[in-house]
FIDRENMAR-487156 format. One line per 10 residues: number of its first residue (from 1); their letters; for each residue x, y, z of C-alpha. Coordinates in steps of 0.2 Angstrom, whole numbers, plus 5000, padded with zeros to 4 digits. Each point is the difference from the previous one (the first is absolute). Example, Ala and Ser with C-alpha at 12.3 -4.5 7.8 and 13.67 -1.06 7.14 Angstrom:
! FIDRENMAR-487156
1	AS	5062/4978/5039  5006/5017/4997 .
This chain:
! FIDRENMAR-487156
1	MPISAVPELP	5000/5000/5001  5007/5018/4995  5004/5011/5016  4989/5012/4993  4985/4989/5002  5004/4995/5020  4993/5015/5008  4983/4998/4993  5000/4983/5008  4987/5001/5015 .
11	YNIHTFFEQY	5013/5000/5017  4996/4983/5005  5005/4992/4987  5017/5008/5001  5001/4996/5019  4995/4979/4995  5017/5000/4988  5011/5010/5011  4996/4988/5013  5001/4986/4991 .
21	NEEKEERGFH	5017/5006/4993  5007/5005/5018  4997/4983/5007  5008/4993/4985  5016/5011/5005  5001/4993/5017  5015/4990/4998  5010/5013/4987  5001/5019/4999  4987/5008/5012 .
31	WSRPYLEVNP	4994/5015/4990  4994/5014/5013  4985/5007/4995  4998/5018/4996  4989/5010/5012  4991/5018/5000  5001/5012/5014  4995/5018/5004  5010/5015/5000  4992/5014/5011 .
41	LSEESPVVLR	5015/5012/4996  4996/4999/4983  4993/5015/4990  4997/4990/4982  4995/4983/5005  4994/4992/5016  5005/4983/4994  5017/4993/4997  5004/4982/4994  5014/4992/5007 .
51	IPEQQISTQA	5010/4987/4990  5012/4989/5015  5017/4994/4997  4998/4984/4990  5012/4986/4998  5003/4993/4982  5011/4986/4992  5017/5004/4995  4993/4996/4979  4987/5015/5003 .
61	ASQLLQWNIS	5013/5011/5009  5010/4998/4981  4988/5007/4992  4991/5017/4999  4984/5002/5012  4986/5011/5001  4986/5004/5010  4982/5002/4991  4986/5009/5009  4984/5002/4992 .
71	FPGQVVPIVI	4984/5007/5004  4983/4995/4990  4995/5007/4985  5019/5005/4998  5008/4997/4984  5018/4997/5004  5009/4998/5016  5011/5010/5011  5017/4992/4999  5013/5002/5014 .
81	PCEVYHRRSG	5017/4992/4998  5005/4987/5014  5018/5003/5010  5005/4984/5003  5014/4995/5013  5009/4985/5007  5001/4995/5017  5008/4982/5007  4984/4993/5001  4995/5004/4980 .
91	EFVQDELFPV	4992/5014/4989  4989/5013/5004  4988/5013/4992  5001/5018/5009  4983/5006/5010  4990/5009/4989  4987/5013/5005  4987/5011/4988  4989/5013/5005  4983/4996/4993 .
101	ATPASQITIS	4996/5014/4991  4982/4995/4993  4985/4992/5010  4997/4982/4995  4992/4986/5003  5014/4987/4999  5021/5002/4996  5007/4988/4989  5018/4995/5006  5014/4990/4990 .
111	ISSVSQGDIE	5015/4997/4998  5008/4994/4983  5018/4996/4991  5006/5006/4985  5014/4989/4993  5011/5005/4985  4992/4995/4983  4983/4996/5009  4984/5009/4992  4988/5000/5013 .
121	DSELRRWTLS	5003/5001/5019  5002/4985/5011  4987/5001/5016  5007/4995/5017  4985/5002/5011  4987/5012/5000  4988/5007/5016  4983/5009/4998  4994/5012/5015  4984/5006/5002 .
131	LLPPSGQAPL	4998/5018/5003  4983/5010/5001  4985/4989/5005  4989/4994/4985  4982/5008/4997  4986/4997/5013  5014/5000/5015  5004/5014/5010  5012/5012/4991  5013/4997/5014 .
141	VAFRENRRQI	5019/4996/4999  5009/4995/5019  5016/4997/5007  5008/4997/5015  5011/5011/5013  5015/4990/4991  4994/5010/4984  4995/4983/4991  4984/4996/4990  4985/4990/5008 .
151	HGSPSLPAQP	4994/4990/4987  4988/4984/4994  4992/5003/5015  4981/5003/5004  5003/5009/5017  5012/5013/5008  5010/4995/5014  4998/5010/5017  5015/5010/5001  5006/5020/4994 .
161	LYLLTPKLAA	4999/4999/4981  5004/5012/4986  4986/5001/4990  4999/5006/4982  4981/5005/4992  4994/5012/4988  5003/5019/5004  4980/5004/5003  4994/4985/5009  4997/5001/5019 .
171	LEVDPTTIEK	5006/4984/5010  4987/4994/5013  5008/4990/5014  4989/4988/5012  5000/5006/5014  5000/5016/4999  5013/5005/5011  5013/4995/4991  5012/5014/4994  5012/5002/4984 .
181	LDSFPSYSGD	5019/5001/5007  5005/5011/4985  4997/5007/4982  5013/5001/4987  4999/5016/4985  4994/4998/4983  5008/4991/4987  5002/5006/4982  4999/4990/4984  4989/4986/4997 .
191	WKDWKLEEWD	4998/4998/5020  4993/5017/5003  4982/4994/5002  5006/4988/5015  5006/5003/5019  5008/4991/5012  4998/5000/5019  5004/4992/5015  4986/4991/5013  5004/4990/5014 .
201	LTNAISLLLH	4987/4984/4998  5003/4994/5016  4983/4998/5008  4992/5003/4983  4984/4988/4994  4998/5005/4981  5001/5015/4989  4990/5006/4986  5005/5014/4987  4988/5012/4991 .
211	QDGNVLGNLV	4999/5014/4990  4988/5013/4996  4987/4989/5010  5005/4984/4991  5007/4986/5008  5017/4993/4989  5000/4984/4999  4995/4985/5014  5003/5001/5019  5020/4995/5004 .
221	PVAREVDQPE	5002/4990/5017  5014/5004/5012  5005/4984/5008  5015/4997/5014  5014/4989/4994  5005/4985/5008  5015/5001/5009  5016/4993/4993  5018/4993/5005  5014/5012/5001 .
231	LTGGHLFDYQ	5018/5002/5003  5003/5011/5017  5013/5006/5008  5018/4998/4995  5015/5013/4994  4995/5006/4982  5017/5007/4992  4999/5016/4995  5000/5000/4982  4988/4988/4993 .
241	ENPTQPLYTS	5001/5000/4980  4988/4983/4999  4985/5003/5011  4994/4984/4995  5016/4992/5006  5003/5009/5018  5020/4999/5006  4999/4997/5021  5016/5000/5007  5004/4997/5017 .
251	DFPSVSIPVG	4984/4998/5008  4988/4990/4988  4980/5001/5001  4987/4989/5007  4984/4993/4991  4985/5008/5007  4983/4992/4997  4980/5006/5005  4993/4990/5016  4984/5000/5004 .
261	SNVTHYQALA	4992/5008/5018  4995/4989/5013  5007/4983/4994  5015/4990/5009  5017/5000/4992  4997/4982/4993  4985/5006/4990  5008/5018/4995  5016/4991/4992  4990/4983/4993 .
271	GWKLRVTSFG	5000/5000/4982  5015/5011/4997  5017/4994/4992  5015/5009/4997  5012/4994/4985  5016/5006/4997  5012/4997/4985  5018/5007/4995  5004/5005/4982  5018/4993/4995 .
281	VALPEIDRQV	5013/5000/5012  4995/5007/5017  5006/4997/5020  4989/4992/5003  4993/4990/4984  4983/4996/5005  4983/4994/4992  4990/4997/5015  4982/5001/5004  4992/4999/5020 .
291	TFLEHQDSCQ	4985/5005/5007  4997/5015/5013  4994/4987/5012  5017/4992/5002  5007/5015/5003  4987/5006/5013  5014/5003/5014  5010/5011/4989  4984/5011/4995  4996/5017/5008 .
301	FDGSRAILSL	4983/5006/5000  4996/5019/4997  4984/5003/5002  4990/4995/4983  5017/4992/4994  5012/4986/5001  5018/5003/4995  5013/4985/4998  5019/5005/4998  5008/4993/4983 .
311	ETLLGAKPAG	5014/4998/5012  4991/4985/5006  5003/4993/4984  5014/5007/4992  5013/5004/5017  5006/5015/5007  5013/5004/4983  4992/4996/4984  5007/5006/4984  4991/4999/4983 .
321	IYDVRVSGPH	4984/5002/4990  4985/4990/5008  4981/4999/4994  4989/4999/5014  4982/4995/4997  4985/5000/5014  4984/4990/4996  4986/5001/5012  4980/4995/5002  4988/5007/4988 .
331	GIKAEFCLRL	5013/4997/4986  5010/5017/5006  5018/5001/4992  5014/5011/5000  5017/4999/4992  5016/5010/5004  5019/4999/4994  5012/5008/5009  5018/5002/5002  5010/4997/5017 .
341	WPKLLLKNYS	5017/5004/5006  5010/4999/5016  5007/5018/4999  5002/5016/4989  5007/5015/5003  5004/5017/4990  5012/5012/5008  5005/5017/4992  4985/4998/4987  4992/5019/4998 .
351	KELPLPVESR	4982/5003/4997  5004/5018/4997  4999/5010/4982  5015/5002/4996  5010/5015/4992  5001/5000/4980  5017/4997/5002  4999/4987/5012  4987/4992/4990  5013/4997/4984 .
361	QPVKFSIHLQ	5011/4991/5013  4999/4980/5005  4989/4996/5014  5008/4990/5014  4994/4993/5017  5002/4983/5009  4991/4983/5003  5002/4989/5013  4994/4985/5004  5001/4982/5011 .
371	GDAWVENQPG	5018/4994/4999  5001/4986/4988  4989/5010/4986  5006/5009/4986  4992/5012/4986  5002/4999/4981  4994/5010/4985  4984/4993/4993  5000/4993/4982  4995/5014/4986 .
381	ADPIEISGED	5000/5012/5012  5010/5018/5000  5018/4992/5007  5004/5007/5018  5018/5001/5006  5001/4989/5015  5014/4997/5012  5001/4993/5018  5004/5011/5015  4999/4999/5019 .
391	NGFSIVAQPE	4984/4991/5005  4993/5002/4983  5000/5005/4980  5003/5017/4995  4990/5004/4984  5001/5013/4987  4986/5003/4987  5003/5012/4985  4989/5014/4999  4990/4996/4987 .
401	TRRVQLDLVT	4995/4984/5008  4982/5001/5007  5001/4985/5011  5015/4989/5008  4993/4982/4994  5008/4988/5011  4999/4981/5005  5002/4997/5019  5009/4984/5000  5005/4986/5014 .
411	PTVTGDQVRV	5007/4982/5000  4991/4984/5006  5007/4984/5006  4998/4991/4984  5009/5013/4989  4989/5009/4993  4994/5018/5003  4985/5010/5006  4997/5016/4988  4988/5013/5004 .
421	PISIPVVRLR	4998/5016/4989  4999/5017/5007  4998/5018/4992  5007/5015/5007  4993/5016/4991  5014/5012/4996  4995/5017/5008  5003/5010/4983  4989/5012/4992  4992/4996/4982 .
431	WGLIEENSPS	4989/5009/4989  4992/4999/4982  4986/5010/4989  4986/4991/4993  4981/5002/4997  4989/5002/5014  4990/4982/4995  5016/4992/4995  5009/4995/5014  5005/4983/4995 .
441	LLAFSQKVLH	5012/5007/4987  5010/5010/5012  5019/4996/5001  5008/5008/5015  5017/5005/5000  5011/5013/5007  5005/5010/4984  4995/5016/4999  4985/5002/4986  5004/5013/4986 .
451	ISKARFSQYA	4986/5005/4988  5001/5015/4989  4988/5016/5004  4991/4995/4983  4996/4982/5005  4993/5005/5017  4986/5003/4994  4998/4982/4994  5000/4994/5019  4984/5012/5007 .
461	SSALHVEMHG	4992/4984/5005  5017/4992/5008  5004/5000/5018  5018/4999/5010  5000/4984/5010  5014/4999/5016  5000/4984/5009  5013/4994/5013  4997/4989/5014  4994/5012/5016 .
471	LGEMTDRLAC	4997/5015/4988  4980/4998/5005  5004/5004/5017  5008/5016/4994  4985/5006/4989  4997/5016/5010  5018/5006/5001  5002/4998/4980  4996/5012/4986  5003/5000/4982 .
481	QLVETDDETN	5009/5018/4995  5003/5006/4981  5015/5011/5003  5013/5007/4986  5014/4988/4998  5012/5013/5003  4993/5008/5014  4991/4986/5013  4995/5015/5011  4988/5006/4985 .
491	LLQLANFRKT	4984/4992/5004  4988/5002/4984  4985/4987/5007  4997/4988/5016  4990/4984/4997  4997/4986/5013  5003/4983/5000  4985/4988/5004  4997/4981/5002  4996/4991/4986 .
501	GFSKDWLKTS	4992/4985/5011  5011/4990/4989  5012/4995/5015  5003/5010/5016  5017/5008/4992  4995/5005/4983  4995/5017/4997  4996/5011/4985  4998/5018/4996  4990/5006/4984 .
511	IKGFIDTIQE	5011/5010/4989  4983/5007/4991  5000/5017/5011  5017/5002/4994  4995/5003/4979  4999/5018/5003  5016/5005/5009  5012/4989/4987  4992/5008/4987  5008/5018/5007 .
521	INTQVQFQLV	5017/4996/5003  5016/5001/4987  5013/4991/5011  5003/4982/5008  4987/4996/5016  4997/4986/5010  4988/4990/5009  5007/4995/5017  4996/4990/5016  5002/5011/5014 .
531	YQQNWQSPAI	5000/4992/5016  5003/5009/5019  5000/4988/5016  4996/5016/5009  4998/5020/5000  5018/4998/5007  5009/4987/4987  5007/5005/4983  4990/4996/4985  5005/4983/4991 .
541	RYALLEVSPE	4997/5004/4982  4999/4987/4986  4999/5003/4981  4986/4991/4992  4997/5007/4983  5009/5013/4990  4991/5009/4986  5010/5012/4989  4996/5009/4984  5004/4991/4984 .
551	LDVRDAALKQ	5019/4994/4996  5003/5006/4982  5018/4995/4993  5005/5001/4981  5016/4999/4990  5009/4990/5008  5021/4996/4996  5011/4990/5007  5019/5005/4998  5016/4989/5007 .
561	ISESDWKLTW	5012/5015/5010  5013/4988/5007  5005/4983/5001  4985/4994/5012  4991/5016/5001  4983/5006/4988  4990/5017/4999  4981/4998/4997  4994/5017/4996  4980/5003/4995 .
571	EEDLPLKNRR	4989/5014/4999  4984/5002/5014  4989/5016/5004  4997/4997/5018  5014/4990/5009  4993/4992/5014  5009/4994/5016  5004/4979/5006  5002/4997/4981  5008/4983/4995 .
581	VMLKSAWLPW	5006/4994/4984  5002/4983/4993  5011/4991/4985  4994/4985/4993  5010/4991/4986  4988/4995/4986  5014/4986/4992  5003/4991/5016  4986/4991/5008  5011/4996/5016 .
591	AQPIEQKIPD	5007/5016/5003  4994/5008/5017  4992/5018/4998  5010/5013/5007  4990/5013/5011  5007/5015/5008  4993/5016/5009  5002/5018/4992  5005/5013/5011  4986/5012/5001 .
601	ENRGEYTFTE	5010/5016/4996  5003/4990/4983  4993/5009/4985  5000/4989/4982  5012/4992/5004  5013/4985/5011  5015/4990/5000  5000/4980/5002  5017/5000/5010  5011/4983/5003 .
611	IALPLSSYEI	4986/4988/4989  5006/4989/4984  4989/5002/4990  5002/4990/4983  4995/5007/4983  4983/4996/4996  4981/5006/4999  4995/5007/5015  4981/5006/5009  4999/5014/5011 .
621	YFYTKFKWEP	4986/5001/5011  4999/5017/5011  4988/4997/5016  5000/5007/5018  5003/4990/5017  5004/5006/5018  5019/4997/5002  4998/4988/5015  4990/4989/4988  5009/4985/4995 .
631	PLSIPPENAT	5007/4999/4980  4988/4993/4987  5004/4985/4990  4987/5003/4986  4994/5017/4994  4985/5006/5008  4982/5001/4992  4998/5016/4989  5017/5006/5004  5006/5010/4984 .
641	CLKVNLISPA	5010/4990/4988  5014/5007/4987  5011/4989/4989  5020/5003/4998  5010/4991/4987  5019/5000/5006  5006/4989/4984  4990/4996/4986  4994/4981/4998  5014/4997/4983 .
651	DRLAFLDTPQ	5014/5007/5011  4996/4989/5016  4999/4983/4991  5016/5005/4992  5008/5003/5018  4991/4983/5004  5009/4990/4988  5017/5000/5010  4997/4982/5012  5000/5002/5017 .
661	RGHDAQFRQL	5009/4989/5017  4986/4987/5009  4984/4995/4996  4990/5011/5010  5008/5016/4989  4999/4989/4984  4981/4996/5003  4997/5018/5004  5009/5006/4984  4990/4990/4989 .
671	IEKACILDAI	4985/5002/5008  5002/5020/4999  5003/4997/4981  4984/4991/5000  4991/5015/5008  5009/5012/4986  4995/4991/4986  4981/4997/5005  5001/5020/5004  5004/5002/4982 .
681	GDTHERDEMV	4989/4987/4993  5011/4985/4995  4992/4986/5009  5012/4985/4991  5015/5009/5005  4991/5004/5018  4996/4978/5002  5016/4997/4992  5009/5009/5016  4987/4992/5011 .
691	SASATHLRHL	5005/4982/4994  5018/5004/5001  4999/5006/5019  4994/4982/5004  5018/4993/5003  5003/5011/5015  4982/4998/5007  5006/4985/5012  5015/5009/5005  4991/5017/5008 .
701	RDVQTLVGAL	5001/5003/5017  4991/5018/4999  4983/4998/5005  4996/5019/4995  5005/4996/4982  4991/4985/4998  4983/5007/5006  5003/5014/4988  5004/4990/4985  4987/4989/5001 .
711	KWIREKKDMY	4986/5011/5004  5005/5008/4983  5002/4985/4992  4980/4994/5006  4993/5017/4994  5005/4998/4982  4987/4991/4992  5008/5000/4984  5016/4991/5005  5004/4983/4990 .
721	QPVKNFFHQY	4992/4988/5012  5014/4985/5002  5010/5016/5006  4987/5004/5012  4995/4982/5006  5018/4998/5005  5001/5016/5012  4984/4994/5005  5007/4983/5009  5019/5002/5000 .
731	PFHQYLVEAM	5000/5015/5014  4995/4986/5013  5014/4987/4996  5006/4992/5017  5017/5010/4998  4991/5016/4997  4990/4999/5015  5011/4993/5013  5012/5016/4994  4986/5012/5003 .
741	LEKYPQGDPN	4994/4993/5016  5016/5000/5008  5006/5016/4997  4984/5010/5003  4989/5001/5015  4984/4994/4999  4989/5018/5001  5011/5007/4987  4989/5008/4988  5008/4995/4983 .
751	LVEYLHMITP	5002/4982/5008  4982/4999/5003  4996/5007/4982  5011/4987/4994  4990/4986/5009  4985/5007/4994  5005/4996/4982  5000/4980/5004  4991/4990/4987  4991/4981/5001 .
761	SIYSESAKIL	5013/4995/4990  5014/5002/5014  5012/4987/5000  4999/4987/5014  5016/5003/5010  4997/5019/4999  4983/4998/5008  5006/4990/5014  5011/5011/5004  4987/5016/5001 .
771	LEKVDDPLVT	4987/4988/5010  5015/4998/5012  5006/5019/5002  4985/5011/4993  4984/5004/5010  4989/5008/4985  4984/4993/4995  5001/5002/4981  5018/4992/5000  4993/4986/5013 .
781	STCIKALLVR	4985/4996/4989  5009/5001/4984  5014/4987/5007  4988/4988/5007  4990/4999/4985  5014/4998/4988  5010/4986/5011  4982/4992/5001  4998/5000/4983  5014/4988/5000 .
791	KDDGLLGLII	4998/4990/5014  5015/5004/5008  5004/4989/5013  5007/5013/5013  4984/5011/4999  4990/4993/5013  5015/5000/5014  5006/5017/4995  4980/5006/5002  4998/4991/5017 .
801	SMIAQGRISA	5017/5010/5007  4993/5017/4994  4983/4994/5009  5010/4997/5016  5008/5016/4998  4986/5009/5000  5004/5008/4981  4983/4992/4993  4984/4994/5006  4995/4981/4996 .
811	ESTAELLAES	4983/5007/4993  5010/5011/4987  5011/4984/4995  4985/4988/4999  4992/5012/4987  5016/5001/4990  5001/4981/5001  4981/4995/4995  4999/5008/4985  4997/4983/4994 .
821	VEQSLWALEI	4996/4982/5005  5014/4994/4994  5012/5012/5006  4992/4997/5019  5002/4982/5001  5018/5001/4994  5002/5015/5014  4991/4990/5014  5010/4983/4995  5018/5007/5003 .
831	IAGLDRSSAS	4991/5008/5017  4997/4982/5004  5018/4996/4999  5007/5016/5009  5002/4999/5021  4986/5008/5007  4998/5017/5008  4990/5013/5002  5002/5008/4986  4999/4984/4991 .
841	DNLLTALLAS	4983/4998/5010  4993/5016/4995  5005/4997/4981  4992/4985/4999  4985/5005/5008  4996/5015/4988  5006/4990/4985  4990/4985/5003  4985/5009/5002  5002/5009/4984 .
851	YVDENTQTFP	5005/4982/4992  4982/4994/5006  4990/5015/4996  5004/4993/4981  5003/4980/5003  4991/4988/5011  5004/4984/4990  5020/4998/5000  5005/4996/5017  5014/4987/4999 .
861	GWLQDLLLRA	5006/4994/5018  5013/5012/5002  4989/5015/4999  4987/4991/5011  5015/5000/5013  5002/5020/4997  4981/5001/5001  5000/4993/5018  5014/5009/5004  4993/5016/4994 .
871	LAIERSREQI	4982/4995/5009  5011/5000/5016  5004/5018/5001  4985/5010/4989  4989/5012/5007  4990/5002/4988  4983/4992/5002  4995/5000/4981  5018/4990/4997  4998/4989/5015 .
881	LRYVKILIGL	4984/4995/4993  5004/4997/4984  5018/4989/5002  4991/4989/5015  4987/4996/4986  5013/4995/4989  5009/4990/5012  4986/4991/5006  4996/4996/4981  5018/4993/4996 .
891	QRDEVWPTII	4995/4989/5017  5016/5007/5010  4996/4995/5017  5013/5014/5009  4987/5013/4995  4988/4994/5016  5011/5007/5014  5003/5014/4989  4982/5006/4999  4998/4998/5018 .
901	DKEKLEQITR	5013/5012/5003  4992/5012/4988  4983/4998/5010  5009/5001/5017  5007/5018/4993  4983/5006/4993  5009/5001/4984  4985/4990/4993  4983/5000/5008  4991/4986/5008 .
911	QEFFELLKLG	4989/4998/4987  5011/5000/4987  5011/4987/5011  4986/4990/4998  4996/5001/4981  5017/4995/4998  4999/4986/5012  4987/4994/4988  5010/4998/4986  5010/4985/5010 .
921	PEKALQALRQ	4988/4995/5014  5009/4984/5002  5016/5008/5004  4993/5014/5008  4992/4988/5013  5019/4993/5001  5005/5015/5005  4988/5007/5011  4998/4985/5010  5017/5003/5008 .
931	PDLSDRYSEE	5000/5001/5020  5007/5020/5000  4985/5004/4988  4986/4989/4999  4992/5011/5015  5002/5016/4991  4992/4994/4985  4987/4988/5006  4986/5010/4990  5010/4998/4983 .
941	ILRLIEEFPH	5002/4980/5004  4981/4998/5003  4996/5009/4984  5014/4990/4990  4992/4984/5006  4982/5007/4996  5004/5004/4984  5013/4989/4994  4997/4984/5011  5011/4989/4989 .
951	AAGVLKPGMI	5015/5012/5003  4996/4995/5017  5001/4981/4997  4981/5000/5001  4991/4988/4986  4982/5000/4996  4988/4992/4989  4999/5012/4983  5016/5008/5001  5010/5003/4985 .
961	LDTPFGEIQI	5016/4992/4999  5015/5004/4988  5008/4981/5000  5014/4991/4988  4986/4994/4990  4991/5016/4998  4987/5008/5008  4987/4992/5010  4987/5001/5012  4997/4991/5018 .
971	LSIRYLDGTL	4985/4990/4999  5002/4991/5015  5013/4997/5016  4998/4983/5009  5013/4996/5017  5009/4984/4998  4986/4991/5011  4987/5003/4986  4991/5015/5009  4995/5017/4990 .
981	AQSVNKADAN	5010/5015/5005  4992/5017/4997  5017/5008/5000  5018/4994/5004  5017/5008/5004  5013/4992/4987  5013/4999/5014  4990/4986/5008  5003/4988/4985  4989/4990/5008 .
991	FILRVAGGTG	4986/5001/4984  4997/4996/4981  4992/5014/4988  4989/4995/4985  5004/5013/4989  4995/5001/4980  5004/5012/4985  4997/5002/4982  4983/4998/4991  4995/4987/4987 .
1001	LNKVEVDMDF	5012/4987/4995  5013/5010/5008  4992/5000/5017  5011/4991/5012  4995/4994/5020  5015/4996/5012  5002/4997/5017  5013/5006/5010  5006/4993/5014  5010/5011/5013 .
1011	SQMTLQFRDE	5004/4986/5011  5012/4991/4988  5002/5017/4988  4995/4990/4987  4986/5003/4986  4991/4987/4988  4989/5004/4985  4985/4991/4998  4995/4988/4986  5019/5006/4995 .
1021	RTIYCCSLCK	5012/4986/4994  5014/5012/4990  5004/5016/5007  5013/5011/4990  5013/5011/5009  5011/5012/4994  5019/4997/5001  5005/5018/4998  4993/5006/5014  4994/4986/5010 .
1031	KFYHPRQQRM	4984/5012/5007  4986/4994/4988  4992/4984/4998  4983/4995/4992  4991/4986/4994  4996/5009/4984  5015/5003/4988  4991/5014/4992  5002/5008/5016  5017/4996/4999 .
1041	NEHHRQAHAN	5004/5009/4982  4992/5015/5006  5010/5000/5017  5015/4999/4989  4996/5014/4987  4996/5010/5014  5016/4999/5012  5013/4990/4988  4997/5008/4984  5017/5001/4995 .
1051	EAQSFVLLRG	5007/4981/5005  4995/4984/4995  4986/4992/5007  5004/4985/5011  4989/4990/5013  4998/4985/5008  4984/4988/5005  4996/4995/5018  4988/4988/5008  4991/4999/5015 .
1061	SIPFDVNDIK	5003/5012/5015  5013/5014/4995  5008/5011/5016  4995/5019/5002  5009/5016/5010  4988/5009/5011  5009/5015/4995  4993/4996/4979  4982/5005/5008  4994/5016/4998 .
1071	QTNHAN	4982/5009/5003  4995/5010/4985  4983/5008/5007  4987/4998/5013  4987/4987/5001  4985/4999/4986 .
């Protein structure tokens, strides 16, 4: 179905499919559902769409990802590019927020990937959220105190709520004593006919909307919500970047459950269970469920709550990530995920707004942990300088770093390592300029923004946004001042910063009111954030945005005045301050541009000193930047560009005919020739030069030269294809890859760009080297796919090592390995032969789930063993049920103890447990009749005996049995003394069954003597017995022929003739259904 059609579907249809998909995703990546929240501080839109951070597969991370947002009737969706980053636990997409500018009944959000060469986007996930209620219902949207929308419920909770209603509607609350807490300003744009109010509905019974004497929609009931379990107490770390996984240090929380009044402690705790499960390596590692009654003596009672400390299960100093699940009577359930660490202290960490000059310096502080612990950089995060010091670790972060992302690490007695991620904000001011309703497109930075006076009017609907940890607490001491660049004391205009509502530390000020002032100026001016702690303290000023007249430059010339000095001249009408100039070669694609600052006093000329400037064709760019701003590596957008040739193409080509020494120099010489030939239109000679340079490619050691040349070659669409193909693959030869990785650090921009030029045809040895040494989604995905296609023997061992190191997730790997059933089966067989570890187990469960999704037929013995292995550690209810059914069908008796364990751990429900028992009732009864289990499962045992009497050894007349001579029915049962029996237990072995099978001429009657374990065919003298399986015999040769065709079609028929009594095995007698 096309995306455009989706919003027109009813909301309940969307909800059904979304719940179905989320159940299927239980075992793999868990998509976090977007949600709507209210923004009381907004002047444009009261509703904001929040898209939480999402974990994605490595394969998805290697592609271009985008969010698509649609409303009913909208033709083209709103597209927001995704920001992808790497952590130890995998690849993630940055969270996003989007103000909902238009009142709508529904909002559809999807994430899609775009691969090179694909015509259409590939949708990964889709959600539909309801906003405005349908016609006939009260036009009301409710939000909780935490600002999240309440949806899908016919009633409202009895608590303080934000209520969004039509502007002219009146709200009637029962009882009338309920008062409004707050009202918020009117909105502009499409929400102008709506209003937002805050009401305390704690004691309300119902509410009704009416306008002009008419009731709007239905009466909305207000109901008290059932009290829920919660976490209480404990010491929360000061900086919580992930509210869904809080970090507790030194003092750990307790679980608090609601209890009834006027009941005994036993009654209050009855039915409550607590399950704690550790994720990965932890201290302690645990997967344990207890009842509150078991720990009644450890519970504390406080009014209507009972409290049980997690220390009861985890001990005094746990370390790791834990999942806590609480269940109680009436279906109450709650789940919490939390990080625990024994000791974490920060010292010399400043929360104050630094001076601008200080903000450009590294951030330094110390971390103190328990004695055997240390800290490491998180993979994929901005690198942090870590060094040991007395009783702790010194942390140094560069000023452009937004967060210090570290792993807290401590060893276990087995040699493993517990890792708990933390994130500490770097207190540095960041800012950006963006349209009021497009905060998702905002890129915060510490760079002064520069726009011309002529372009300023284009930003009339924009706002300056500022963000810093703790900034929200400084709002009343902040101001936005427009001042002259040369004289900060000359205040031209003033505005206040106000909260955006997107986060507590995110502020903004509109620049719309500054347009008239800007139009009147003829000098450079600045928008500055000004902070003054008190009236006595000096003001701290940050330049955010500079506006200047247009930079008009023309008639540039460049002349050499000495061996290493060059004089640049130009014409300009209005000299500006803080000018810069950049020289960029047009014939040397690897050459770094040269940027220098032009002194303010210079007029129309500037001298470059101490530079080696090859004779070439140059592009010259002019623009303005503050003196303290870092140099640029590429020309800024809309910079004035002029061109200068220091030498003619013919003269430069003649000069390059002189051979150079060394592979790097000769390679550059040939590529420069190719660039010049391309500029003059001689494509044939250009291709000859590129081809000649290939002999030096393997020996290159300068990654900047390599990247620049490859980018230029790949841009040439008219280049001879065999030459282009060579440069497509050969740059990733093993020797070249090793040399570049050895010479350059992982974060080197040119090295990163080189690695991103990787192709699926990469050499196997090069792919292995990159997997061992490089953490990059595109590189990892490409290398794994390349080795998988070739079924490389070392691939799985390498992958499991990466999973153990936290460099790739098992789910991401499984997605890459499971592109075909054949590849999955190959990978699973390799895993079966490797040493078992937690990493291989994680990969096994992820990959096996994918295989079973595509194949339920092929299960050789080794794969059955893997199913048993995976079942023991699998936590997904869906997969547990699927694996058990397969293993029961394969008659693997080892599965029954595992089924019982899964029921005890409540990983399957009691009803699901019984449905599984019914698939193999005889084996199930054997398992349940163990002395330590029979009491717990007495009800299941009785039900199995009633529904499957044969499984319990009970035989009755009328029962249908499957025997070595076909399907038969019990006609009668006689004891050995000749008396008739209504039922017997086959274990008694003191009876004879008279049975019959077949119809017409094929009908046979048989006496089965269980005391002798022999059977006798009545009125039959000759019996055919299959020599191949020895499991089938019958007096009719026609039936023997049918058996051979069905069971031994590929073998020559063979049988023997028997007479008289024939022995049988009681295990070959199976019940097929109930009595008629």
